[in-house]
Every structure is written in structure tokens, then in C-alpha cells.
N, C-alpha and C positions, 0 to 999 in steps of 0.2 A: 702485313699491314704496316709494320714499322719501316720496312724498306721503302714502301711507297711514299710514306710521309717524309722520309729523309730525302728521297729523290725530288719531291715537290719543293721542299725547302731549298735544295741546291739549285734547282732550276729557277726559282724565283730570284735567288741571289744572283744568278748569272744574268738574268734579264735586267736586273736592277743595275748592274755594273756599267753598261754602256751609257746609261742615262744619268750618271752622277753629275754630269755637267749641264743637264737640262735645267730649265727654269724651275723656280720653287713651286709653282702651282702643279706642274706635272709630277714633280717629285712627291708632293703630298698625295696626289691622286693615286700614284703607283703604290705608295706606302699603305694607303687605305685599302686598296684592292688586295694587296698582299696579306694584310691582317685579316680581312674578311675570309679569304680563301683558306688561310691557316687555321682559323677558328672552326671553319666548316669541316676541314679534314680531322681536326682534333676531336670534335663532337662525334663524327662518324666512327673514329677509332675507339673512343670510349664506349659507344653503344655496342659495337661489335664485341668488345671485351666482356661487357656485362652479359650479353647474350650467350657467349661461349661459357662463361662461369655458371650461368643458370642451367645450361645443358649438362655440365659436369655434375652439379649438385643433384639434378634430377636422376642422372644415371646411378649415382652412389646410393640415393634413397631407394631406388628400385632394386639394386643388388642386395642391400641390407634386408629389405622386406622378403626377398626370395630366400635368403639364408635363414632368417627366422622361421619362415614357413617350413623349410626343410628340417630344421632342428625339432620343431614341434611335432612333425610327422614321425621322425625317428623316435622321439620319446614316447609317443603314443603306441608305436609298434612294439617297443621294448616292454612297456607296461602290459600290453596285451599278451606278449609271449611269456612273461615271468608269472609264476604262481603268486597268489596273495601271500603276504608275510605270515599271516596266521596259520597257513597250511604248510609252510616250508618246514621240512625235517630232514636234514642231510648231515648226520654226524659221520666222522671217520669210523669205519668198522673193520676189524680184523679178527681172524680166527687163527689160533695157535694150535697145531696138532703136534703131539709129543708122545713117543712111545719108545720101548726098548726091549732088548733080549738080555736077561740077567742070568749069569751062571754064578751061583753063590750058594752058601749053605742055607738050608731051609729053617723055618721057625723064626721067632723073634730074637733080635740081638740088641737088647737094651744096653745103655752105656753103664758099665759097672761103676758103682760109687756115686751115682748121680740119681736124684729123683727125676723121673721121666718128665720131659717137657710136654705135658698133655698125654693123650693116648698114644702109645707107641705103635706105629704102623707096622704091620706084618711085611717082612721083606719078601716080596713075591719072587718066584723063580720062573725061568722060561720067558715066554713072550708076555709082555705086560703093556698096558695102556696107562701112561702117566697122565698128568694134568692136560686137559684140553681147555683152552681159555678163549672166551669171547670178550673182545674189548671194544667199547664204544666211547668216543670222546668228541666234544664240540664246544665251541664258544657259545655260551648262553646268550650273551649280549656283549657290548664293548667292555663290560666291567667284570664278568665272571666266566669261568670255564668249568665244564662238567666232565667227569670221567667215571666209567663203570667197567669193572673186570669181574666176569663170572667164570668160576672154575668148575669143570665137569670131571668127575671121577666115578666111573661105573654108573651107578644109578643115583649118585648124589650131585647136587648143585649147590655151590657155596659162593657167597658174595665175598670175593677177595678184597676188592676195593670199590668204594662208591663215594666220591667226594666232589666238592666244588672248590674252586680256587680263584682268588682275586686276581685281576689283571691290571688295574690302574690306580692302586693306592698311591704309588709313587714313593720316593725316598728310599728305594730298595726294600720296601716292606711287602711281604706276601702273606696272605692268610688262607689256610686250607681247613675245611671242615667236613666231617663225615667219617667214613672208614678209610684209612690209608695206612700204608707201610711207613713205619716210623723212620725219621731221618737220622737215627743214631747209627754209628758205625759206618762201614764202607759197603758191605755186602747186603745189608738189610733191605734196602729199597729195591733191589733187583728181584724180578720174578724168576722162577725156575728156568724158563726158556732163555733167559739172559745170563745164566751162570756160565762160567768157563769150564765147569766140570759137570758130569752127569748127576752127581749128588752134591749135597751140601757139605761144608767143612764141619768138623766136630764141634767147633766153638758155637756155631749157630744151632746145631742139633741139640747141644746140651742146654743152651740158654733159651731158645725160642721154638725149637722144632724145625720149622722152615724159615720163619722170619717174624719179627714182632709187628703186629698190627695194632692199631689204636682206633677206637671209636671216640672221637673228641675233636679238639681244635689244635691246630699247629700254627705257630707264628715264626716266620723267618725274616731275618734282616741281612741284606747284602751290603757291606760297607763300600762307599765310593772311594776305594783305594786301588793303587796299582796292583798290589797282591790281592788274590782272591781271599776274602775274609767273610765268613758267614757265621751268624749266631742263630740258634733256633730253640724253641721251647714248645712243649706239648703238654696238654692236660687231657686226660681220657677216662673212660669208664673203668677200664682195668679188668675186663673179663677174660682176656687172653693171657696165656702163660708168659711171665711168671705170676700173673694175677690168677683169678678164678671166677667162675660164674657167680658164686655166692658173694665174692668180694666185689664184683661189679654191680650187684643188686643193692644200690644205695643212692641217696641223693648226694650230689657232689662228685668228686673224682676219686678213683681208686688207683690211679697210676699217673706219674709225672715223669717227664723226660726233658733233658736239656743237652745241647750239643754245640760244638764250635769246630769249624773247619777252616784251615789256612792252606793256601797253595799258590803256585806261581809257575813261571817258565824259566828254564835255564837254557839260554840260547834259542835257536830255532828248532832244535830236535828233542829237547827234554822238557818234561813237566812233572810236577810233584804235588801231592796233597797230604796233609796230616790232620788228624782230628782227635777230639776227646769228647766222650759222651757219658751221661749219667742217667740211670733209670731207677726209679723207686716205685715199688708196687706193694699193695697191702692185700694179699690173698686171704681168703677165709674158706676153710675146709677145701683146700685145693687137693684134688684127687691125684693119686699116683700109684700105679701098679708096680710092685717090686717083688723079687724073690727073697723069702726070708732065709734064716739059717738052715731050715729043713728043705730048701729048694722048692718051696711051695709058694705059689703066687699069693700076694697079700695086698689088700687095699690100704693105702696110707692117706691120711687127711692132715694137711698142714695149714695152720693159721698164724699169721705174724707179719713180719716185714722182710722184703727182698730188695737188696740194694746192689746194683751192678755198675761197675766202671768199665768202659771200653776205650781203648786207644788204637788208632789205625794209622797206617802209612801206605802210600801208593806212589810208585815211580813209573813213569811211562816214557818210552822212546819211540820216535818215528823220524826217519830221515827228512830234514827240512819241514817237519810238522805234517808230513803227508803219510798217513798210516796205510794207504791202499796197497802198496807193494810189500813193505816190511814194517813190523812194529813189535815192541816188547813191553810187557807190563809185569811189574812185581808188586804184590800186595801182601800185607801182613796185618793181623789184628791180635790184640791181647785183651783178656778180660779178667776181672777180679770180682767175685760175687760173694756177698755175705747174707745169709738168711738166719733169722732167729725168731723163735716163737714156740708154739706147741705142736707136737706131732702125735697123731693117733694111728696105731696099727690095729686095724679092725680084726676081730676074732676070726681066725681061719682054721681052728683046731679040728673042725669036723672034716676038713680035707687033709688033715695030717700036718697042718702048719704049726708055727711056734708063736704066733701073735695072740695076745690075751685081751685085746680091746682096751689097751692102756693108753692114756694121754699123759704125756710128760714133755719137759722142755726139750727143744731141738735147736742146735746151733751148728752151722757149717760155714766154712771159709774155703772157697774153691776157686780155681783159676785155670787158665788154658790159653793156647795160642795156635795160630796157623800161619803158614807162609806159602805162597804160591807164585810161580813164574810161568808166563805164557808167551811164546814166541811165534809170530807169523813170519816164517822164513821165505815165503813166496806167496803170491796172490792165491787165496782160497785155502791154503794149507797152514795149520798151526800145530804146535806141540806144546805140552805143558806138564808141569809136575807140581805136587802139593803135599805138604806134610802138616798134620794136625796132631796136637798132643794136649791132653788134659791132666789135671791133678785133682783127685777127689778131696785132697786137703785134709784138714782136721774136722771131723764130724762127730758131734756129741748127740747121741740118740736118747740120753737119759735112761729111764727104766726100760725103754724099748731096745736098748743095746743087747738085751738077752734074746731078742727075736730077730734083729736086723744086723747085717754085716757092716761094721764100721771100719774095716781095714782099709788102709790107703791103697789106691791103685792109680796107675797112670795110663789110661786108654790112649791109643794112638792109631793113626791110619795114614798110610803112604799111598799116593795115587800118581799114576802116569797116564797121560791121554794124548791122543792125536785126533784132529777133526778136519773135515773137508767140507767146504761150502760151495756147491755148484753155482749159487747165486747169493744175493743178499737176503733171499727169502727161504733158504733151505740150508740144512746142515746135517752131516752124518758124523758120529763121534764113536771112537773106540777107546775104552778106558780099562785100566787094570788097577785094582785096589788090593793092598795087603792090610787087612782089617783086623785090629786087635782091641776092639772096644769091649768085648766080653772077656772077663777075667778067665785065663786058662784056655782060651779058644782062639786060634788064629784062622782066619778065613781068607783064602785067595779068591778074589772076585773078578769076573770079566763082564763088562757091560758094553753092548752095542746099541747106540741110541740114535734116533732121528728126531729132527725138529723141522716143522714146516710152518710158514707164515703165509696166510691168505689175507691180503688186504694191505693196510697202510703200514704195518710193521715192516721195517727193513733192517739193514745191517746195523744201524745205530742201536738196535735193541739187543744185539747179540754180544 
């Protein structure tokens, strides 16, 4: 249209050129005719532009309406295909299968010089079924997460952990409530299937049995610093060792814990973490089965205060931060425990024992440590070694010294293991122990273990 208008103007100018010398009336007539035709062309051009603009707007409106209709239909189809929110239940579920073949001395092997951490489990020989764990976890909503761990052992079912955890408090603060593994130390939060060895180290066997659990509340704060810096505190019922069932039967708390962890990276291949933890419990009539001076089993009851300090250090290496091919981990922990209160050695004379059902002052100051190193020298294959050593320290049984052995002893255990992981969901382990936890009795042990994970647990848990 623009080209036509320009052509018309040029033509009119050309026609007007020869008549520039014409009389004035003719010039005026030509000028009027020119202006009339020019206005007509301009009006026609503007009308056509408006019509074209209207067509474009109509096409855009039609396309937008079609898109909105398609989106509405898609949303309706999605809503019809999805279940109602009230009926949705889809947690992560995993099942851990664990068992072993044990070649070891029969009977119980309590740690000499230490009151047992709860009931001392019988060391089974031959083919055994260890813990089978059922784990379920999911986000409750955008603000909370839930976790449940059930442990099956023969005909018994135990709630290992059942807790909720906050997700959006912010400022590095996290709150956990329910039953959980305490955040003290390095090894404590790991379940047995995540251990680097088939059994626990002597430090944790003497302090907690398997690991310290708490029924209560935990508060963690992660500092906004370049180095990893974490502070935590726990308040709990205190029914688990070193507490007691009777000690946990109270209003308020029977156990308190606090911990601090500091760590960081050294280059691209190295990382480290160190920590310091404190635990205080107030057991009441805490039961413990020990052998008296006549080698007869006796029931002891302890009431008082138990205070434990734990220091831990971990160093990890992986080429360029990638542990898939090769990696190395060194870990060590040291503890110092002080217990004081009253100890009763119940009467066992009818069985030939030496205890007279006396209650007197009890005071012990004990310590111990372990160090372990695990090296993955190629994908799927690892080797490791561990040494644990305890000191029964100075123990004062009061009047019960006439019935119970207060001699100092240094139980220790040296372990060597190798394991193979066909995938991130399975592991086979061969381990040798030279065990000297029982005074005067050395036991050379051989353990062949398997661990299978069915579900969401993967290599990060091993």
C-alpha cells in the first residue's frame, strides 16, 4: 500500500511539472485535484491499516483462549489421575537383612572390670541372624519430617528410633523429638548395618552396649561459617544405659547431653572432623549381672550419677573428593567416665556366691579408646583394621569389695577385616578378632557377615 501511495505522489508531481508555466487558474485547479486525490489515498491507506490491525488482535485473542482451554483440560486430567491428598501415603521404605557365621568361644564374655551396659547378650556361635531393620521415612509436610526404625531379632521387635525433625526453622536450627540415637561422639548415630566392622568397638560396648538412644528432645545449631561448626544439646528421659528404667520413671529429665563438632576440607582430597561430647545420667537401681569373687553370677544395683566425656577425630581422603574408586578413613575416640553413688550386691549365697545383699558407696573412674582405619583400594573392595583398649581404672566397691573383684584390668580387642560390595545395596564381610575382654581368656574369633538392603538405603548408609 505504501508503494502505491508513493507512486501516485510521484506521478502527480510529474504531471504537475509541465504545467508550471500554465495560467494561475489552471494551476489552482490542478493543485485542488491533487490534494483531493491525495486525501482519498491517505484515508484508504489508514482504513486498510486499521482493518489489518483488527484481524491481528482477533487472531491473538483466539489463540489465547485456545491455550487457556488446553491448560484447564490438562489440570482437570491431572486432578482426576492423582489420589486425594487425604489418602496419599508414600514414605520411603527399606528393609535391612543382616546375618553372620561366627566361629568363637561359647558362653558370655562380659568386659572384665566394667559393670555391663544393660543385659549382656550371649555371643552366639555358628549361623546367626543379626538385626533385621525395617525403616520408613517421609516428609510430613513442608515443616516436619518423620522417621521410624524397627529392629527384629528372633521373636522380638524393638523400636530403635521413632522421631520427627523440623525442616524450616531457619538460621541453622534443627529440632528433633521422639526416640533417636544421640548425636554424641562419631560412631553413635550409626546403625549396625552402617558399621565398618561386623561388631562394635569396645568403647561403645562398655559405655552404651550398641549405642546411646534418647527419648526426648534434641536441638542442633549449624553455624553459618566456612568451617563446619555444629552445636547440639539433648534432654531425655534417661531409661537407657548408663541410665536405668527406674531412673527414667520420673517427671522431668534423667539424662542430659551436649556436643560440639568442628570440621573442614584440606584441598580437594582431604577432609576432617573433630568433636567433644558430654553426657550425664542419673540411674536409679540400674541392674548389672557380674561374676563375684566366687565366680558366681550376682545381681548388682547402682544408684547415683554417671558422667562421661567423649572426644572424637576423623580424617577422610578421596582423590579429588570422589570416593567411588578409592578412599581412606581414619577414626578414633576416647572416653573418660566417672560414676559415684551406692551399689548393692544382692544376696546370692544360696547359689554359692559371696554377695551379702549389702549397699555401700561406689566410685569408679574409667577410660578407654579405639582407633580404626579403613581403605577402599579399588571399587567394591575394602580392608580395615581396628584396635580397642579399655582401662577399668580405680574402682572402689566399699564394703562390697569383699564380694566383687576390684583389680585393675585392661581389656582389648584387635580386629582385621575385608569386605566386598557387589552393589551399593549388598555387602559381604570377613573379619578376624583377637579378643581379650575377659580376664585370663583370649579368644580368636572369625566372622563371616552379610548385609542386604531392600529399598531406599544405598551406599551412603554403609
